[in-house]
N, CA, C and O atoms as a GROMACS GRO file, in nm:
protein
  580
    1LYS      N    1  17.170  16.060   7.347
    1LYS     CA    2  17.186  16.061   7.449
    1LYS      C    3  17.023  16.236   7.467
    1LYS      O    4  16.972  16.313   7.548
    2TRP      N    5  17.022  16.201   7.345
    2TRP     CA    6  16.958  16.418   7.321
    2TRP      C    7  16.790  16.319   7.360
    2TRP      O    8  16.683  16.373   7.387
    3PHE      N    9  16.809  16.204   7.352
    3PHE     CA   10  16.656  16.161   7.317
    3PHE      C   11  16.599  16.160   7.453
    3PHE      O   12  16.493  16.205   7.499
    4HIS      N   13  16.751  16.064   7.532
    4HIS     CA   14  16.716  16.045   7.680
    4HIS      C   15  16.706  16.209   7.797
    4HIS      O   16  16.651  16.235   7.904
    5ILE      N   17  16.800  16.293   7.689
    5ILE     CA   18  16.757  16.460   7.784
    5ILE      C   19  16.649  16.498   7.738
    5ILE      O   20  16.626  16.612   7.777
    6TRP      N   21  16.554  16.449   7.660
    6TRP     CA   22  16.419  16.510   7.651
    6TRP      C   23  16.375  16.372   7.768
    6TRP      O   24  16.365  16.393   7.889
    7GLN      N   25  16.360  16.288   7.731
    7GLN     CA   26  16.284  16.185   7.802
    7GLN      C   27  16.278  16.259   8.009
    7GLN      O   28  16.182  16.263   8.086
    8ILE      N   29  16.421  16.303   8.028
    8ILE     CA   30  16.471  16.344   8.167
    8ILE      C   31  16.340  16.452   8.192
    8ILE      O   32  16.246  16.420   8.265
    9LEU      N   33  16.345  16.618   8.103
    9LEU     CA   34  16.292  16.704   8.103
    9LEU      C   35  16.125  16.668   8.095
    9LEU      O   36  16.066  16.750   8.164
   10ARG      N   37  16.055  16.596   8.050
   10ARG     CA   38  15.946  16.534   8.009
   10ARG      C   39  15.872  16.538   8.180
   10ARG      O   40  15.811  16.619   8.249
   11GLU      N   41  15.931  16.364   8.195
   11GLU     CA   42  15.957  16.272   8.312
   11GLU      C   43  15.928  16.408   8.420
   11GLU      O   44  15.823  16.437   8.477
   12GLN      N   45  16.036  16.467   8.424
   12GLN     CA   46  16.055  16.507   8.565
   12GLN      C   47  16.002  16.687   8.629
   12GLN      O   48  15.987  16.755   8.731
   13LYS      N   49  15.987  16.690   8.432
   13LYS     CA   50  15.847  16.837   8.478
   13LYS      C   51  15.953  17.036   8.450
   13LYS      O   52  15.917  17.153   8.463
   14LEU      N   53  16.117  16.951   8.397
   14LEU     CA   54  16.160  17.030   8.429
   14LEU      C   55  16.167  17.125   8.333
   14LEU      O   56  16.146  17.097   8.215
   15GLY      N   57  16.205  17.271   8.381
   15GLY     CA   58  16.168  17.349   8.254
   15GLY      C   59  16.284  17.392   8.123
   15GLY      O   60  16.276  17.409   8.002
   16VAL      N   61  16.392  17.399   8.229
   16VAL     CA   62  16.502  17.433   8.187
   16VAL      C   63  16.686  17.339   8.243
   16VAL      O   64  16.722  17.280   8.345
   17LEU      N   65  16.729  17.360   8.158
   17LEU     CA   66  16.792  17.236   8.237
   17LEU      C   67  16.957  17.270   8.190
   17LEU      O   68  16.976  17.321   8.079
   18ILE      N   69  17.083  17.237   8.288
   18ILE     CA   70  17.163  17.351   8.195
   18ILE      C   71  17.260  17.247   8.268
   18ILE      O   72  17.288  17.217   8.384
   19MET      N   73  17.305  17.198   8.103
   19MET     CA   74  17.473  17.095   8.134
   19MET      C   75  17.560  17.132   8.045
   19MET      O   76  17.552  17.187   7.935
   20GLY      N   77  17.653  17.088   8.119
   20GLY     CA   78  17.799  17.134   8.115
   20GLY      C   79  17.803  16.976   7.987
   20GLY      O   80  17.724  16.893   7.942
   21GLU      N   81  18.016  17.027   7.971
   21GLU     CA   82  18.020  16.915   7.876
   21GLU      C   83  17.939  16.846   7.792
   21GLU      O   84  17.909  16.727   7.787
   22ALA      N   85  17.894  16.987   7.694
   22ALA     CA   86  17.757  16.968   7.564
   22ALA      C   87  17.854  16.892   7.450
   22ALA      O   88  17.828  16.791   7.385
   23HIS      N   89  18.013  17.003   7.448
   23HIS     CA   90  18.049  16.923   7.356
   23HIS      C   91  17.944  16.945   7.251
   23HIS      O   92  17.867  16.851   7.232
   24LEU      N   93  17.931  17.054   7.181
   24LEU     CA   94  17.799  17.060   7.064
   24LEU      C   95  17.926  17.179   7.037
   24LEU      O   96  18.004  17.231   7.116
   25ASP      N   97  17.902  17.200   6.839
   25ASP     CA   98  17.913  17.305   6.779
   25ASP      C   99  17.816  17.338   6.688
   25ASP      O  100  17.729  17.252   6.679
   26ASP      N  101  17.796  17.483   6.579
   26ASP     CA  102  17.617  17.469   6.539
   26ASP      C  103  17.605  17.390   6.469
   26ASP      O  104  17.494  17.341   6.484
   27SER      N  105  17.674  17.332   6.373
   27SER     CA  106  17.574  17.232   6.302
   27SER      C  107  17.551  17.113   6.386
   27SER      O  108  17.459  17.034   6.368
   28TYR      N  109  17.643  17.106   6.481
   28TYR     CA  110  17.563  16.971   6.542
   28TYR      C  111  17.414  16.995   6.679
   28TYR      O  112  17.334  16.923   6.739
   29LYS      N  113  17.451  17.139   6.669
   29LYS     CA  114  17.303  17.232   6.740
   29LYS      C  115  17.242  17.216   6.656
   29LYS      O  116  17.135  17.171   6.697
   30GLU      N  117  17.242  17.236   6.469
   30GLU     CA  118  17.098  17.290   6.413
   30GLU      C  119  17.060  17.076   6.360
   30GLU      O  120  16.959  17.035   6.303
   31ASN      N  121  17.148  17.014   6.395
   31ASN     CA  122  17.066  16.880   6.372
   31ASN      C  123  16.986  16.832   6.513
   31ASN      O  124  16.947  16.715   6.513
   32ILE      N  125  16.960  16.911   6.626
   32ILE     CA  126  16.927  16.899   6.716
   32ILE      C  127  16.804  16.925   6.745
   32ILE      O  128  16.724  16.862   6.815
   33ASP      N  129  16.784  17.084   6.650
   33ASP     CA  130  16.666  17.122   6.681
   33ASP      C  131  16.618  17.110   6.560
   33ASP      O  132  16.562  17.218   6.545
   34THR      N  133  16.605  17.056   6.474
   34THR     CA  134  16.558  16.957   6.338
   34THR      C  135  16.477  16.876   6.411
   34THR      O  136  16.355  16.888   6.420
   35LEU      N  137  16.527  16.814   6.451
   35LEU     CA  138  16.520  16.661   6.504
   35LEU      C  139  16.398  16.685   6.698
   35LEU      O  140  16.306  16.609   6.728
   36PHE      N  141  16.431  16.768   6.756
   36PHE     CA  142  16.299  16.819   6.877
   36PHE      C  143  16.317  16.971   6.843
   36PHE      O  144  16.341  17.055   6.930
   37LYS      N  145  16.299  17.010   6.671
   37LYS     CA  146  16.188  17.207   6.738
   37LYS      C  147  16.044  17.252   6.820
   37LYS      O  148  15.998  17.358   6.863
   38ARG      N  149  15.999  17.109   6.818
   38ARG     CA  150  15.876  17.111   6.888
   38ARG      C  151  15.860  17.081   7.059
   38ARG      O  152  15.771  17.086   7.144
   39ALA      N  153  16.018  17.042   7.050
   39ALA     CA  154  15.956  16.985   7.217
   39ALA      C  155  16.115  17.043   7.311
   39ALA      O  156  16.117  17.029   7.433
   40MET      N  157  16.236  17.105   7.239
   40MET     CA  158  16.271  17.165   7.274
   40MET      C  159  16.399  17.274   7.254
   40MET      O  160  16.397  17.292   7.133
   41ARG      N  161  16.498  17.348   7.303
   41ARG     CA  162  16.504  17.474   7.252
   41ARG      C  163  16.661  17.482   7.339
   41ARG      O  164  16.662  17.460   7.461
   42LEU      N  165  16.832  17.524   7.241
   42LEU     CA  166  16.919  17.500   7.293
   42LEU      C  167  16.964  17.635   7.286
   42LEU      O  168  16.946  17.717   7.196
   43ALA      N  169  17.015  17.645   7.376
   43ALA     CA  170  17.138  17.764   7.371
   43ALA      C  171  17.270  17.738   7.379
   43ALA      O  172  17.297  17.701   7.493
   44PHE      N  173  17.364  17.740   7.308
   44PHE     CA  174  17.474  17.704   7.397
   44PHE      C  175  17.583  17.814   7.377
   44PHE      O  176  17.580  17.914   7.305
   45THR      N  177  17.697  17.759   7.476
   45THR     CA  178  17.879  17.833   7.439
   45THR      C  179  18.007  17.745   7.380
   45THR      O  180  18.106  17.783   7.441
   46PRO      N  181  18.023  17.697   7.335
   46PRO     CA  182  18.163  17.532   7.306
   46PRO      C  183  18.210  17.625   7.312
   46PRO      O  184  18.177  17.744   7.306
   47ASP      N  185  18.359  17.532   7.337
   47ASP     CA  186  18.509  17.554   7.398
   47ASP      C  187  18.565  17.627   7.262
   47ASP      O  188  18.509  17.618   7.153
   48GLU      N  189  18.660  17.685   7.282
   48GLU     CA  190  18.655  17.762   7.193
   48GLU      C  191  18.774  17.702   7.116
   48GLU      O  192  18.795  17.765   7.012
   49GLU      N  193  18.869  17.590   7.138
   49GLU     CA  194  18.922  17.515   7.091
   49GLU      C  195  18.883  17.372   7.078
   49GLU      O  196  18.970  17.285   7.081
   50ALA      N  197  18.797  17.352   7.069
   50ALA     CA  198  18.749  17.124   7.020
   50ALA      C  199  18.575  17.190   7.124
   50ALA      O  200  18.540  17.203   7.241
   51PRO      N  201  18.547  17.201   7.053
   51PRO     CA  202  18.391  17.215   7.082
   51PRO      C  203  18.286  17.096   7.089
   51PRO      O  204  18.179  17.068   7.144
   52THR      N  205  18.401  17.030   6.982
   52THR     CA  206  18.299  16.909   7.046
   52THR      C  207  18.376  16.791   7.086
   52THR      O  208  18.345  16.676   7.053
   53ALA      N  209  18.475  16.820   7.158
   53ALA     CA  210  18.606  16.686   7.188
   53ALA      C  211  18.567  16.716   7.295
   53ALA      O  212  18.497  16.635   7.355
   54ARG      N  213  18.603  16.869   7.368
   54ARG     CA  214  18.565  16.948   7.542
   54ARG      C  215  18.465  17.002   7.566
   54ARG      O  216  18.370  17.038   7.496
   55ALA      N  217  18.507  17.009   7.754
   55ALA     CA  218  18.384  17.144   7.781
   55ALA      C  219  18.262  17.193   7.722
   55ALA      O  220  18.190  17.110   7.666
   56GLY      N  221  18.220  17.334   7.725
   56GLY     CA  222  18.108  17.354   7.629
   56GLY      C  223  17.942  17.357   7.724
   56GLY      O  224  17.905  17.258   7.787
   57LEU      N  225  17.903  17.419   7.721
   57LEU     CA  226  17.767  17.397   7.836
   57LEU      C  227  17.709  17.535   7.770
   57LEU      O  228  17.746  17.643   7.724
   58ALA      N  229  17.510  17.400   7.820
   58ALA     CA  230  17.391  17.477   7.668
   58ALA      C  231  17.300  17.423   7.807
   58ALA      O  232  17.317  17.320   7.873
   59PHE      N  233  17.187  17.540   7.827
   59PHE     CA  234  17.065  17.505   7.826
   59PHE      C  235  17.050  17.435   7.736
   59PHE      O  236  17.107  17.412   7.630
   60VAL      N  237  16.907  17.379   7.825
   60VAL     CA  238  16.820  17.265   7.719
   60VAL      C  239  16.669  17.314   7.828
   60VAL      O  240  16.647  17.291   7.947
   61LEU      N  241  16.561  17.412   7.690
   61LEU     CA  242  16.472  17.463   7.730
   61LEU      C  243  16.363  17.366   7.707
   61LEU      O  244  16.352  17.359   7.585
   62ASN      N  245  16.254  17.265   7.778
   62ASN     CA  246  16.120  17.238   7.746
   62ASN      C  247  16.105  17.312   7.670
   62ASN      O  248  16.168  17.414   7.695
   63ARG      N  249  16.028  17.317   7.543
   63ARG     CA  250  15.907  17.488   7.498
   63ARG      C  251  15.771  17.393   7.575
   63ARG      O  252  15.674  17.446   7.521
   64ASN      N  253  15.722  17.299   7.656
   64ASN     CA  254  15.601  17.211   7.685
   64ASN      C  255  15.577  17.341   7.846
   64ASN      O  256  15.469  17.371   7.899
   65THR      N  257  15.705  17.387   7.881
   65THR     CA  258  15.709  17.442   8.031
   65THR      C  259  15.770  17.560   8.057
   65THR      O  260  15.764  17.628   8.160
   66VAL      N  261  15.828  17.581   7.958
   66VAL     CA  262  15.898  17.749   7.931
   66VAL      C  263  15.890  17.843   7.809
   66VAL      O  264  15.921  17.790   7.702
   67GLU      N  265  15.853  17.976   7.808
   67GLU     CA  266  15.815  18.032   7.650
   67GLU      C  267  15.974  18.050   7.661
   67GLU      O  268  16.048  18.090   7.751
   68ALA      N  269  15.992  18.008   7.547
   68ALA     CA  270  16.134  17.940   7.555
   68ALA      C  271  16.190  17.984   7.357
   68ALA      O  272  16.288  17.967   7.285
   69ASN      N  273  16.019  18.059   7.347
   69ASN     CA  274  16.114  18.197   7.182
   69ASN      C  275  16.121  18.290   7.297
   69ASN      O  276  16.243  18.308   7.306
   70ASP      N  277  16.064  18.362   7.391
   70ASP     CA  278  16.120  18.533   7.411
   70ASP      C  279  16.266  18.494   7.571
   70ASP      O  280  16.263  18.496   7.694
   71ILE      N  281  16.365  18.465   7.469
   71ILE     CA  282  16.483  18.437   7.543
   71ILE      C  283  16.637  18.527   7.525
   71ILE      O  284  16.687  18.539   7.413
   72THR      N  285  16.682  18.568   7.612
   72THR     CA  286  16.892  18.661   7.533
   72THR      C  287  16.976  18.555   7.643
   72THR      O  288  16.958  18.527   7.762
   73THR      N  289  17.074  18.514   7.544
   73THR     CA  290  17.134  18.483   7.617
   73THR      C  291  17.291  18.546   7.582
   73THR      O  292  17.316  18.575   7.465
   74LYS      N  293  17.388  18.564   7.680
   74LYS     CA  294  17.472  18.620   7.731
   74LYS      C  295  17.629  18.550   7.760
   74LYS      O  296  17.629  18.496   7.870
   75VAL      N  297  17.747  18.539   7.697
   75VAL     CA  298  17.812  18.418   7.675
   75VAL      C  299  17.932  18.482   7.792
   75VAL      O  300  18.017  18.553   7.739
   76VAL      N  301  17.941  18.467   7.906
   76VAL     CA  302  18.048  18.553   8.008
   76VAL      C  303  18.212  18.454   8.015
   76VAL      O  304  18.326  18.500   8.002
   77VAL      N  305  18.181  18.341   8.035
   77VAL     CA  306  18.333  18.257   8.019
   77VAL      C  307  18.266  18.191   7.853
   77VAL      O  308  18.143  18.179   7.848
   78PRO      N  309  18.324  18.162   7.764
   78PRO     CA  310  18.320  18.068   7.658
   78PRO      C  311  18.328  17.980   7.742
   78PRO      O  312  18.362  18.005   7.858
   79GLY      N  313  18.299  17.863   7.702
   79GLY     CA  314  18.229  17.703   7.666
   79GLY      C  315  18.219  17.649   7.896
   79GLY      O  316  18.223  17.550   7.969
   80ARG      N  317  18.205  17.810   7.903
   80ARG     CA  318  18.227  17.778   8.102
   80ARG      C  319  18.146  17.834   8.142
   80ARG      O  320  18.110  17.778   8.245
   81ALA      N  321  18.045  17.980   8.110
   81ALA     CA  322  17.950  17.996   8.174
   81ALA      C  323  17.872  18.095   8.129
   81ALA      O  324  17.935  18.197   8.101
   82MET      N  325  17.737  18.101   8.111
   82MET     CA  326  17.631  18.214   7.984
   82MET      C  327  17.542  18.252   8.103
   82MET      O  328  17.533  18.189   8.208
   83LEU      N  329  17.486  18.355   8.074
   83LEU     CA  330  17.395  18.367   8.121
   83LEU      C  331  17.269  18.391   8.084
   83LEU      O  332  17.284  18.513   8.076
   84LEU      N  333  17.139  18.372   8.049
   84LEU     CA  334  17.046  18.303   7.979
   84LEU      C  335  16.945  18.419   8.046
   84LEU      O  336  16.978  18.469   8.154
   85LYS      N  337  16.808  18.465   7.972
   85LYS     CA  338  16.756  18.568   8.060
   85LYS      C  339  16.596  18.522   7.926
   85LYS      O  340  16.574  18.520   7.805
   86MET      N  341  16.518  18.492   8.073
   86MET     CA  342  16.446  18.435   7.989
   86MET      C  343  16.228  18.520   8.104
   86MET      O  344  16.224  18.632   8.156
   87LYS      N  345  16.132  18.442   8.104
   87LYS     CA  346  16.032  18.472   8.188
   87LYS      C  347  15.999  18.317   8.256
   87LYS      O  348  16.007  18.206   8.204
   88ASN      N  349  15.953  18.364   8.412
   88ASN     CA  350  15.951  18.290   8.476
   88ASN      C  351  15.761  18.230   8.474
   88ASN      O  352  15.675  18.284   8.405
   89VAL      N  353  15.746  18.160   8.529
   89VAL     CA  354  15.530  18.099   8.487
   89VAL      C  355  15.480  18.234   8.543
   89VAL      O  356  15.359  18.254   8.534
   90ASP      N  357  15.539  18.308   8.585
   90ASP     CA  358  15.438  18.447   8.619
   90ASP      C  359  15.466  18.541   8.530
   90ASP      O  360  15.448  18.642   8.598
   91SER      N  361  15.498  18.577   8.426
   91SER     CA  362  15.588  18.614   8.325
   91SER      C  363  15.700  18.745   8.357
   91SER      O  364  15.721  18.837   8.277
   92LYS      N  365  15.760  18.732   8.480
   92LYS     CA  366  15.882  18.780   8.582
   92LYS      C  367  15.976  18.787   8.551
   92LYS      O  368  16.017  18.681   8.597
   93ASN      N  369  16.076  18.839   8.493
   93ASN     CA  370  16.207  18.867   8.446
   93ASN      C  371  16.279  18.752   8.538
   93ASN      O  372  16.235  18.732   8.651
   94LEU      N  373  16.409  18.662   8.477
   94LEU     CA  374  16.411  18.532   8.519
   94LEU      C  375  16.592  18.507   8.462
   94LEU      O  376  16.608  18.461   8.349
   95SER      N  377  16.709  18.538   8.542
   95SER     CA  378  16.846  18.577   8.462
   95SER      C  379  16.846  18.366   8.544
   95SER      O  380  16.773  18.305   8.623
   96ILE      N  381  16.973  18.330   8.463
   96ILE     CA  382  16.967  18.188   8.505
   96ILE      C  383  17.174  18.199   8.448
   96ILE      O  384  17.229  18.188   8.338
   97LEU      N  385  17.216  18.220   8.565
   97LEU     CA  386  17.341  18.199   8.523
   97LEU      C  387  17.411  18.025   8.527
   97LEU      O  388  17.383  17.940   8.613
   98GLY      N  389  17.484  18.010   8.438
   98GLY     CA  390  17.480  17.768   8.361
   98GLY      C  391  17.692  17.853   8.401
   98GLY      O  392  17.784  17.919   8.354
   99VAL      N  393  17.645  17.780   8.513
   99VAL     CA  394  17.835  17.751   8.484
   99VAL      C  395  17.854  17.598   8.470
   99VAL      O  396  17.760  17.521   8.488
  100TYR      N  397  18.034  17.537   8.422
  100TYR     CA  398  18.108  17.417   8.420
  100TYR      C  399  18.173  17.504   8.444
  100TYR      O  400  18.162  17.612   8.385
  101ALA      N  401  18.247  17.484   8.524
  101ALA     CA  402  18.387  17.552   8.636
  101ALA      C  403  18.433  17.456   8.605
  101ALA      O  404  18.374  17.354   8.568
  102PRO      N  405  18.606  17.484   8.620
  102PRO     CA  406  18.722  17.362   8.546
  102PRO      C  407  18.739  17.326   8.690
  102PRO      O  408  18.688  17.381   8.788
  103ASN      N  409  18.816  17.227   8.686
  103ASN     CA  410  18.855  17.081   8.813
  103ASN      C  411  18.950  17.147   8.889
  103ASN      O  412  18.960  17.144   9.011
  104ARG      N  413  19.032  17.217   8.798
  104ARG     CA  414  19.220  17.177   8.842
  104ARG      C  415  19.176  17.348   8.965
  104ARG      O  416  19.082  17.422   8.938
  105PRO      N  417  19.256  17.367   9.070
  105PRO     CA  418  19.248  17.422   9.146
  105PRO      C  419  19.270  17.537   9.074
  105PRO      O  420  19.183  17.574   8.995
  106TYR      N  421  19.359  17.590   9.086
  106TYR     CA  422  19.395  17.777   8.969
  106TYR      C  423  19.332  17.840   8.872
  106TYR      O  424  19.308  17.960   8.857
  107GLN      N  425  19.286  17.667   8.750
  107GLN     CA  426  19.185  17.711   8.645
  107GLN      C  427  19.013  17.760   8.763
  107GLN      O  428  18.934  17.853   8.779
  108ASN      N  429  19.033  17.661   8.800
  108ASN     CA  430  18.872  17.712   8.906
  108ASN      C  431  18.863  17.870   8.989
  108ASN      O  432  18.771  17.951   8.974
  109ALA      N  433  18.999  17.892   9.089
  109ALA     CA  434  19.000  17.990   9.117
  109ALA      C  435  18.989  18.139   8.979
  109ALA      O  436  18.900  18.214   8.940
  110ASN      N  437  19.107  18.119   8.953
  110ASN     CA  438  19.071  18.258   8.797
  110ASN      C  439  18.910  18.247   8.741
  110ASN      O  440  18.826  18.337   8.745
  111PHE      N  441  18.893  18.107   8.687
  111PHE     CA  442  18.722  18.143   8.692
  111PHE      C  443  18.618  18.189   8.755
  111PHE      O  444  18.532  18.253   8.694
  112TRP      N  445  18.611  18.168   8.858
  112TRP     CA  446  18.550  18.261   8.977
  112TRP      C  447  18.575  18.386   8.949
  112TRP      O  448  18.462  18.433   8.954
  113LYS      N  449  18.646  18.472   8.922
  113LYS     CA  450  18.682  18.598   8.944
  113LYS      C  451  18.691  18.591   8.823
  113LYS      O  452  18.809  18.565   8.799
  114GLU      N  453  18.653  18.597   8.760
  114GLU     CA  454  18.642  18.586   8.574
  114GLU      C  455  18.451  18.604   8.610
  114GLU      O  456  18.384  18.663   8.525
  115ILE      N  457  18.423  18.582   8.660
  115ILE     CA  458  18.266  18.568   8.707
  115ILE      C  459  18.240  18.662   8.760
  115ILE      O  460  18.166  18.743   8.704
  116LYS      N  461  18.311  18.696   8.930
  116LYS     CA  462  18.327  18.797   8.944
  116LYS      C  463  18.296  18.973   8.895
  116LYS      O  464  18.206  19.056   8.904
  117ALA      N  465  18.449  18.958   8.832
  117ALA     CA  466  18.393  19.104   8.775
  117ALA      C  467  18.350  19.096   8.642
  117ALA      O  468  18.396  19.192   8.580
  118TRP      N  469  18.288  19.029   8.578
  118TRP     CA  470  18.230  19.006   8.438
  118TRP      C  471  18.079  19.026   8.539
  118TRP      O  472  18.000  19.103   8.485
  119CYS      N  473  18.033  18.970   8.668
  119CYS     CA  474  17.868  19.069   8.717
  119CYS      C  475  17.870  19.242   8.824
  119CYS      O  476  17.780  19.296   8.888
  120ARG      N  477  18.016  19.281   8.799
  120ARG     CA  478  18.060  19.394   8.863
  120ARG      C  479  18.076  19.498   8.718
  120ARG      O  480  18.017  19.606   8.710
  121ALA      N  481  18.179  19.434   8.593
  121ALA     CA  482  18.095  19.535   8.527
  121ALA      C  483  17.950  19.512   8.422
  121ALA      O  484  17.924  19.562   8.313
  122HIS      N  485  17.858  19.399   8.519
  122HIS     CA  486  17.727  19.426   8.417
  122HIS      C  487  17.633  19.377   8.536
  122HIS      O  488  17.594  19.266   8.570
  123PRO      N  489  17.604  19.568   8.611
  123PRO     CA  490  17.534  19.523   8.695
  123PRO      C  491  17.368  19.418   8.703
  123PRO      O  492  17.316  19.336   8.779
  124ARG      N  493  17.325  19.510   8.526
  124ARG     CA  494  17.233  19.480   8.504
  124ARG      C  495  17.162  19.374   8.451
  124ARG      O  496  17.043  19.366   8.423
  125ASP      N  497  17.301  19.252   8.437
  125ASP     CA  498  17.286  19.115   8.459
  125ASP      C  499  17.270  19.028   8.507
  125ASP      O  500  17.256  18.920   8.451
  126LYS      N  501  17.263  19.058   8.691
  126LYS     CA  502  17.280  18.971   8.804
  126LYS      C  503  17.243  18.881   8.711
  126LYS      O  504  17.219  18.891   8.591
  127PRO      N  505  17.243  18.740   8.833
  127PRO     CA  506  17.158  18.620   8.820
  127PRO      C  507  17.110  18.649   8.946
  127PRO      O  508  17.148  18.709   9.047
  128ASP      N  509  17.012  18.585   8.905
  128ASP     CA  510  16.917  18.541   9.015
  128ASP      C  511  16.974  18.386   9.036
  128ASP      O  512  17.066  18.370   9.115
  129ILE      N  513  16.938  18.313   8.990
  129ILE     CA  514  17.018  18.199   8.994
  129ILE      C  515  17.141  18.169   8.910
  129ILE      O  516  17.178  18.202   8.797
  130ILE      N  517  17.212  18.062   9.045
  130ILE     CA  518  17.356  18.007   8.960
  130ILE      C  519  17.364  17.867   9.019
  130ILE      O  520  17.392  17.830   9.133
  131GLY      N  521  17.331  17.798   8.908
  131GLY     CA  522  17.302  17.632   8.862
  131GLY      C  523  17.406  17.617   8.767
  131GLY      O  524  17.434  17.702   8.682
  132GLY      N  525  17.491  17.453   8.788
  132GLY     CA  526  17.595  17.368   8.746
  132GLY      C  527  17.654  17.336   8.775
  132GLY      O  528  17.652  17.313   8.896
  133ASP      N  529  17.751  17.305   8.706
  133ASP     CA  530  17.922  17.176   8.744
  133ASP      C  531  17.952  17.336   8.795
  133ASP      O  532  17.943  17.427   8.713
  134THR      N  533  17.990  17.367   8.948
  134THR     CA  534  18.061  17.448   9.092
  134THR      C  535  18.179  17.428   9.045
  134THR      O  536  18.242  17.515   8.986
  135ASP      N  537  18.236  17.267   9.075
  135ASP     CA  538  18.298  17.196   9.119
  135ASP      C  539  18.378  17.247   9.210
  135ASP      O  540  18.499  17.270   9.199
  136PHE      N  541  18.265  17.276   9.362
  136PHE     CA  542  18.299  17.266   9.475
  136PHE      C  543  18.317  17.146   9.588
  136PHE      O  544  18.254  17.042   9.603
  137VAL      N  545  18.362  17.169   9.619
  137VAL     CA  546  18.365  17.002   9.720
  137VAL      C  547  18.425  17.044   9.887
  137VAL      O  548  18.534  17.102   9.890
  138GLU      N  549  18.364  17.017  10.006
  138GLU     CA  550  18.396  17.036  10.126
  138GLU      C  551  18.526  17.022  10.145
  138GLU      O  552  18.577  17.133  10.159
  139ASP      N  553  18.606  16.931  10.152
  139ASP     CA  554  18.729  16.878  10.150
  139ASP      C  555  18.802  16.898  10.037
  139ASP      O  556  18.758  16.964   9.943
  140ALA      N  557  18.898  16.850  10.038
  140ALA     CA  558  19.026  16.852   9.943
  140ALA      C  559  18.995  16.676   9.880
  140ALA      O  560  18.996  16.625   9.768
  141MET      N  561  18.965  16.615  10.043
  141MET     CA  562  18.944  16.465  10.055
  141MET      C  563  18.850  16.408  10.000
  141MET      O  564  18.826  16.290   9.972
  142ASP      N  565  18.788  16.521   9.984
  142ASP     CA  566  18.711  16.442   9.855
  142ASP      C  567  18.715  16.392   9.702
  142ASP      O  568  18.652  16.314   9.631
  143ARG      N  569  18.822  16.478   9.692
  143ARG     CA  570  18.888  16.425   9.497
  143ARG      C  571  18.904  16.315   9.491
  143ARG      O  572  18.870  16.263   9.384
  144LEU      N  573  18.954  16.237   9.582
  144LEU     CA  574  19.002  16.121   9.604
  144LEU      C  575  18.976  16.029   9.528
  144LEU      O  576  18.856  16.020   9.501
  145PRO      N  577  19.060  15.938   9.468
  145PRO     CA  578  18.902  15.793   9.371
  145PRO      C  579  18.837  15.813   9.492
  145PRO      O  580  18.729  15.759   9.514
   0.00000   0.00000   0.00000
């Protein structure tokens, strides 16, 4: 799948891709970093209980379109939300909150409460952009198969 991700980044000229269901651990990330060291950079937060089996969130940065070496990340909710700080094309600071929200309603509600509490506790880290899988639907009927 990583060759396909690189193809998408390249063809769509994307700088940053937020990926849910990343299923990464440190050794898997090292392999990807070695294979794509000139093309992409990964930053991720794994699911704490089963990192290669479920959840996990990753930022995939295209080294050809963004300055991927000058980034910082902060885990907001392990395996579910992470803040990426980088410079945009004008060399201005840009903060992106990547999310992979749970789909069960009570877990989803608690997830957003955690996000809100984290943002209040870290006012200097307010995101400019929120992206990823928010797991919002307009109507509960939209969840039916």
